[in-house]
C-alpha positions in Angstrom: -27.2 80.1 71.6 -28.9 77.9 74.3 -32.3 78.1 72.7 -30.8 76.9 69.4 -29.1 74.1 71.0 -32.4 73.1 72.7 -34.6 73.3 69.6 -32.2 71.4 67.2 -32.3 68.1 69.1 -36.1 68.2 69.2 -36.6 69.2 65.6 -34.1 66.9 64.0 -35.8 63.6 64.8 -39.0 64.9 63.3 -37.2 65.9 60.1 -35.5 62.5 59.9 -38.7 60.7 60.3 -40.4 62.7 57.6 -37.5 62.4 55.2 -37.4 58.6 55.8 -41.1 58.2 54.9 -40.8 60.4 51.9 -37.7 58.5 50.8 -39.6 55.2 50.9 -42.4 56.6 48.9 -40.0 58.1 46.3 -38.0 54.9 46.2 -41.1 52.8 45.5 -42.2 55.2 42.7 -38.7 55.1 41.2 -38.7 51.3 41.2 -42.1 51.2 39.5 -40.7 53.6 36.8 -37.6 51.4 36.3 -39.7 48.2 36.0 -41.9 49.9 33.5 -38.9 51.1 31.5 -37.3 47.6 31.6 -40.6 46.1 30.5 -40.8 48.6 27.6 -37.2 47.9 26.7 -37.8 44.1 26.7 -40.9 44.5 24.6 -38.9 46.7 22.2 -35.9 44.2 22.0 -38.3 41.3 21.6 -40.1 43.1 18.8 -36.7 44.0 17.2 -35.7 40.4 17.4 -38.9 39.3 15.8 -38.5 41.8 13.0 -34.9 40.6 12.4 -36.1 37.0 12.3 -38.8 37.9 9.8 -36.3 39.8 7.7 -33.9 36.8 7.6 -36.8 34.4 6.8 -37.8 36.7 4.0 -34.3 36.7 2.6 -34.2 32.9 2.9 -37.5 32.5 1.1 -36.4 34.8 -1.7 -33.1 32.9 -2.1 -34.9 29.5 -2.4 -36.1 30.3 -5.9 -34.3 29.1 -9.0 -33.3 31.0 -12.1 -32.7 30.0 -15.7 -29.7 32.4 -16.1 -30.8 33.1 -19.6 -29.6 36.6 -18.9 -26.7 36.8 -16.6 -27.6 40.3 -15.4 -31.4 39.8 -15.1 -32.7 41.7 -12.1 -34.1 38.6 -10.1 -30.7 36.8 -10.3 -28.8 39.9 -9.3 -31.3 40.4 -6.5 -30.8 36.9 -5.3 -27.0 37.4 -5.3 -27.3 40.6 -3.2 -29.6 38.8 -0.7 -27.1 35.9 -0.4 -24.3 38.4 0.3 -26.5 40.0 2.9 -27.4 36.7 4.5 -23.7 35.7 4.6 -22.9 38.9 6.4 -25.6 38.3 8.9 -24.3 34.8 9.6 -20.7 35.9 9.9 -21.6 38.8 12.3 -23.9 36.8 14.5 -22.3 35.9 17.8 -24.9 33.4 18.8 -26.1 30.2 17.1 -29.1 30.5 14.9 -32.4 29.2 16.4 -34.5 26.4 14.8 -36.9 29.0 13.4 -34.2 30.2 11.1 -32.0 27.1 10.8 -34.6 24.8 9.4 -35.6 27.0 6.4 -31.9 28.0 5.9 -30.8 24.4 5.5 -33.7 23.8 3.2 -32.7 26.7 1.1 -29.1 25.5 0.9 -30.2 22.0 -0.2 -32.5 23.4 -2.9 -29.6 25.4 -4.4 -26.9 22.8 -4.0 -28.6 19.5 -4.8 -29.4 19.9 -8.4 -29.0 17.7 -11.6 -25.5 18.1 -12.9 -25.0 18.8 -16.6 -23.8 15.9 -18.8 -20.0 15.6 -19.4 -18.7 18.1 -21.8 -17.0 15.4 -23.9 -18.3 11.9 -23.1 -15.9 10.2 -25.5 -12.9 11.5 -23.6 -12.0 10.6 -20.0 -12.6 13.8 -18.0 -9.7 12.9 -15.7 -7.3 13.6 -18.5 -8.1 17.3 -18.4 -5.5 19.4 -16.5 -7.2 20.6 -13.4 -5.1 23.8 -13.5 -6.5 24.9 -16.8 -9.0 27.8 -16.8 -12.6 26.9 -17.3 -13.6 27.2 -21.0 -17.3 27.8 -20.3 -17.8 29.2 -16.8 -21.1 28.3 -15.2 -23.3 31.4 -14.6 -24.7 29.7 -11.5 -21.3 30.0 -9.8 -22.0 33.6 -8.7 -24.8 32.1 -6.5 -23.2 28.8 -5.7 -20.0 30.4 -4.3 -22.1 32.3 -1.8 -24.1 29.2 -1.0 -21.0 27.2 -0.2 -19.6 30.1 1.9 -22.8 30.2 4.0 -22.8 26.4 4.5 -19.1 26.5 5.5 -19.8 29.3 8.0 -22.7 27.4 9.5 -20.6 24.3 9.9 -17.8 26.3 11.6 -20.0 28.4 13.9 -22.8 26.1 14.9 -22.5 23.3 17.4 -22.6 19.8 15.8 -25.4 18.7 18.2 -27.6 21.4 16.7 -26.7 20.8 13.1 -26.9 17.0 13.3 -30.7 17.3 12.8 -30.1 18.8 9.4 -26.8 17.4 8.2 -27.6 13.7 8.1 -26.5 10.7 6.0 -28.6 11.7 3.0 -27.3 15.2 3.1 -23.7 13.9 3.2 -24.4 11.5 0.3 -25.8 14.3 -1.8 -22.7 16.4 -1.1 -20.5 13.6 -2.2 -22.4 13.3 -5.5 -21.6 16.9 -6.3 -17.9 16.0 -6.5 -18.7 14.9 -10.0 -19.1 18.5 -11.1 -16.7 19.5 -13.9 -16.2 23.0 -12.3 -13.0 22.9 -10.3 -14.1 25.9 -8.3 -17.2 24.0 -7.0 -15.1 20.9 -6.2 -12.6 23.1 -4.2 -15.5 24.6 -2.2 -17.0 21.2 -1.7 -13.7 19.8 -0.5 -13.5 22.5 2.2 -17.0 21.9 3.4 -16.8 18.1 3.4 -13.5 18.1 5.2 -14.8 20.6 7.8 -17.8 18.4 8.4 -15.5 15.4 8.9 -13.5 17.3 11.4 -16.4 18.5 13.5 -18.9 15.6 13.3 -16.9 12.8 14.8 -19.9 10.4 14.8 -20.1 10.7 11.0 -16.4 9.9 10.2 -16.8 6.2 9.6 -19.8 6.7 7.3 -17.9 9.5 5.4 -14.8 7.3 4.9 -16.9 4.4 3.7 -18.8 6.6 1.3 -15.6 8.0 -0.2 -14.2 4.4 -0.5 -17.3 3.4 -2.5 -16.6 6.3 -4.9 -13.0 5.2 -5.4 -13.9 1.6 -6.0 -16.7 2.4 -8.4 -14.3 4.6 -10.3 -11.3 2.2 -10.4 -13.2 -1.0 -11.2 -16.2 0.2 -13.1 -16.5 3.6 -14.8 -13.1 5.2 -14.7 -15.0 8.5 -15.0 -15.1 11.0 -12.1 -14.0 14.6 -11.9 -13.5 14.8 -8.1 -11.0 12.0 -7.3 -8.2 14.4 -6.7 -10.2 16.5 -4.2 -11.4 13.4 -2.4 -7.8 12.2 -2.2 -6.8 15.5 -0.7 -9.3 15.0 2.0 -8.0 11.5 2.6 -4.4 12.9 2.8 -5.4 15.0 5.7 -7.3 12.1 7.3 -4.3 9.8 7.0 -2.0 12.4 8.5 -4.0 12.1 11.7 -3.9 8.3 12.0 -2.2 6.9 15.0 0.4 4.2 15.0 0.0 1.2 14.9 -2.5 1.5 12.1 -5.9 -0.1 12.4 -6.7 -3.0 10.1 -9.4 -0.9 8.4 -6.8 1.7 7.4 -4.3 -0.9 6.1 -7.0 -2.6 4.0 -7.9 0.8 2.5 -4.3 1.2 1.3 -4.2 -2.3 -0.2 -7.7 -2.5 -1.7 -8.4 1.1 -2.7 -5.3 3.3 -3.0 -3.1 0.8 -4.8 -5.7 -0.1 -7.5 -6.1 3.6 -8.2 -2.7 3.4 -9.9 -4.1 1.3 -12.8 -6.7 3.8 -14.2 -6.3 5.7 -17.4 -6.8 9.0 -15.7 -4.0 8.7 -13.2 -2.3 11.9 -14.4 -5.2 14.0 -13.0 -4.8 12.9 -9.4 -1.4 11.2 -9.1 0.1 13.9 -6.9 -2.6 13.5 -4.3 -2.5 9.7 -4.6 1.3 9.6 -4.1 1.0 11.8 -1.0 -1.6 9.5 0.6 0.5 6.4 -0.1 3.7 8.0 1.2 1.8 9.0 4.4 1.0 5.3 5.0 4.6 4.2 4.4 6.0 6.9 6.6 3.8 5.8 9.5 4.5 2.1 8.9 7.5 1.4 6.7 6.7 -2.3 6.6 3.8 -1.4 4.2 6.4 -0.2 1.7 6.9 -3.7 0.3 3.1 -4.1 -0.3 2.9 -0.8 -2.0 5.9 -1.4 -4.3 4.7 -4.8 -5.4 1.2 -3.4 -6.0 2.5 -0.6 -8.2 4.6 -3.1 -10.2 1.5 -5.2 -10.6 -0.4 -2.4 -12.3 2.6 -1.1 -14.4 1.4 0.4 -17.7 2.5 -1.1 -21.0 1.8 1.7 -23.5 1.3 4.8 -21.4 4.7 6.5 -21.2 3.5 9.5 -19.1 2.2 7.1 -16.4 5.5 5.3 -16.4 7.3 8.6 -15.6 4.9 9.3 -12.7 5.3 5.8 -11.3 9.1 5.9 -11.5 9.0 9.1 -9.5 6.7 7.6 -6.9 8.8 4.5 -6.5 11.9 6.6 -6.0 10.1 8.5 -3.1 8.9 5.2 -1.6 12.3 3.7 -1.5 13.4 6.4 0.8 10.7 5.4 3.4 10.7 1.6 2.9 11.8 -0.5 5.8 15.5 -1.4 5.1 14.8 -5.0 6.1 12.8 -5.3 2.9 15.5 -4.0 0.6 16.8 -7.4 -0.4 13.3 -8.7 -1.3 12.4 -5.7 -3.3 15.8 -5.1 -5.1 15.4 -7.6 -7.9 11.8 -6.9 -9.0 12.3 -3.2 -8.7 15.6 -3.1 -10.6 14.1 -5.4 -13.2 11.3 -2.9 -13.9 13.6 0.1 -13.9 15.8 -1.7 -16.4 12.9 -2.3 -18.7 12.1 1.4 -18.5 15.7 2.6 -19.2 15.5 0.4 -22.4 12.3 2.2 -23.5 12.4 3.8 -26.9 10.6 6.8 -25.3 13.5 9.1 -24.2 11.6 10.6 -21.3 10.9 7.2 -19.7 14.5 6.1 -20.3 16.0 9.3 -18.9 13.8 9.2 -15.8 14.7 5.5 -15.2 18.4 6.4 -15.5 18.2 9.4 -13.1 16.9 7.1 -10.4 20.4 5.7 -10.1 21.5 9.1 -8.7 19.4 8.3 -5.6 21.6 7.1 -2.8 18.9 5.1 -1.1 18.0 3.3 -4.4 21.7 2.4 -4.9 21.8 1.2 -1.3 18.8 -1.0 -1.9 20.3 -2.4 -5.0 23.6 -3.1 -3.2 21.9 -5.5 -0.8 21.4 -8.0 -3.7 24.1 -7.1 -6.2 24.6 -10.7 -7.3 21.0 -10.9 -8.4 20.6 -7.3 -9.6 23.8 -6.8 -11.6 23.2 -9.4 -14.4 19.8 -7.7 -15.2 21.1 -4.2 -15.0 24.4 -4.7 -16.8 22.6 -6.4 -19.7 20.2 -3.4 -19.9 23.1 -1.0 -19.9 24.9 -2.8 -22.7 21.7 -3.0 -24.7 21.2 0.7 -24.5 24.7 1.5 -25.5 24.3 -0.6 -28.7 20.8 0.1 -29.8 19.3 3.3 -28.3 18.7 6.2 -30.6 18.8 9.1 -28.1 22.1 10.8 -27.5 21.1 12.1 -24.1 20.0 8.5 -23.1 23.4 7.2 -24.3 25.3 9.8 -22.3 23.3 9.0 -19.1 23.8 5.3 -19.7 27.6 5.9 -19.9 27.4 7.7 -16.6 25.4 5.0 -14.8 27.7 2.3 -16.3 30.7 4.1 -14.8 29.1 4.3 -11.4 28.2 0.6 -11.5 31.7 -0.4 -12.5 33.0 1.6 -9.5 30.5 -0.1 -7.2 31.8 -3.6 -7.9 34.2 -3.8 -10.9 34.8 -7.6 -10.5 31.1 -8.4 -10.6 30.5 -6.0 -13.5 33.3 -7.7 -15.5 31.9 -11.1 -14.7 28.4 -10.0 -15.9 30.0 -8.8 -19.1 31.6 -12.1 -19.7 28.4 -13.9 -19.0 26.6 -11.6 -21.5 29.3 -12.3 -24.1 29.1 -16.0 -23.5 25.3 -16.0 -23.9 25.6 -14.0 -27.1 28.2 -16.4 -28.4 26.0 -19.4 -27.6 23.0 -17.6 -29.2 25.0 -16.9 -32.4 26.1 -20.5 -32.6 22.6 -21.7 -32.1 21.4 -19.3 -34.8 24.1 -20.6 -37.2 23.0 -24.2 -36.6 19.4 -23.2 -37.1 20.3 -21.5 -40.4 22.2 -24.6 -41.6 19.3 -26.8 -40.8 16.9 -24.5 -42.7 19.4 -24.4 -45.7 19.4 -28.2 -45.8 15.6 -28.4 -45.6 15.3 -25.8 -48.5 17.9 -27.7 -50.6 16.0 -31.0 -50.0 12.7 -29.4 -50.9 14.2 -28.0 -54.1 15.5 -31.4 -55.2 12.2 -33.0 -54.4 10.4 -30.5 -56.5 12.7 -31.1 -59.5 12.3 -34.9 -59.2 8.5 -34.6 -58.8 8.1 -32.3 -61.8 10.1 -34.7 -64.1 7.3 -37.3 -64.0 4.9 -35.0 -65.7 6.8 -33.8 -68.7 4.3 -33.0 -71.5 5.3 -34.1 -75.1 3.6 -32.2 -77.9 2.7 -34.0 -81.2 
């Protein structure tokens, strides 16, 4: 027992000393092994990254080629589509931004595929804006199977990549080329373009002024020069979102855009194709600053169509919506010109125009506006009502006219009766003037007949 207790204290320090030295040697060897393993792993990861980069570059190079699409299912075209799908998947699944080694050739490939000569209009003699944008495409473009993926890749890049990185590739010429593609007759391409262009506007704040000015140039060129452009509706949709973000009070630039661009767009022949988007943009302005309502109403009345009944229906609907947002202080100034135009419309021989103009009197806000200047409005409106009841051919228009007449009589029966008396008095004066005019013509004809008889008596021929 005692010997064991004596030997243990002596032996233990030696053991600890040896173990400590051995531990240090082992630790050093282990560290060397770990470093070697890390180095091998890094070399392997670096080589894998390089291989992935080379693979992506190979896909991009293959997708940069063009095809004639003479055969929709030709193997090269199908191969390109599969590679585009693969590339889109890679970009979607990538958590980090692409480096310049990939980004530069990728943007070059997108430009090669997107910026191409557009085919000529399918029917140059007909305004393309008259085509219903909801109609299916009669001749689908075989390129769309590729273009759809190209637009998806571009959209994903714009969303996932920092603007400071993409700014080197998405510059002014790139944006101008994108804007040119809105002339495509394929509504699917215009829809994809709209999403990409709007996303760029949202993310690239430094480009916003340039993009707004470029779109304004397209609108002005369309309204005052060619009146031919397929993408006005999509561009107006982008503007609707932009206007929705304007702060109040509006800047002078934005008010001028309303007066110089949006209002003149009401005068074109192709208004039917984009009127919904245009009306939304205009209503957004008036909702933000109701004072602008007077400018808009007068502008629409200035460009009122004469022979296009469908446009008249659209504009009546737009005016009805504007009245609900116009500053009430302007009601008295707008009542007479607005009611005068509505009265002309309800006297239209086109039943759709007449009915739509009569229905506007069911709007409480419109009646309230007319009530602010009854003494000026009633003579015009009452005369139009009486004219409809006497001469209009449509039974439905006659019934609606009766209903509106009843409502107006209840609004101010004394003034309505006074207007009827004035109408009867004017008609009586007109009839008397017509009678006098007819009497004068009768006397002139009688005098001319007598003069002819006297003149012919001097040249009586006597035969021998």
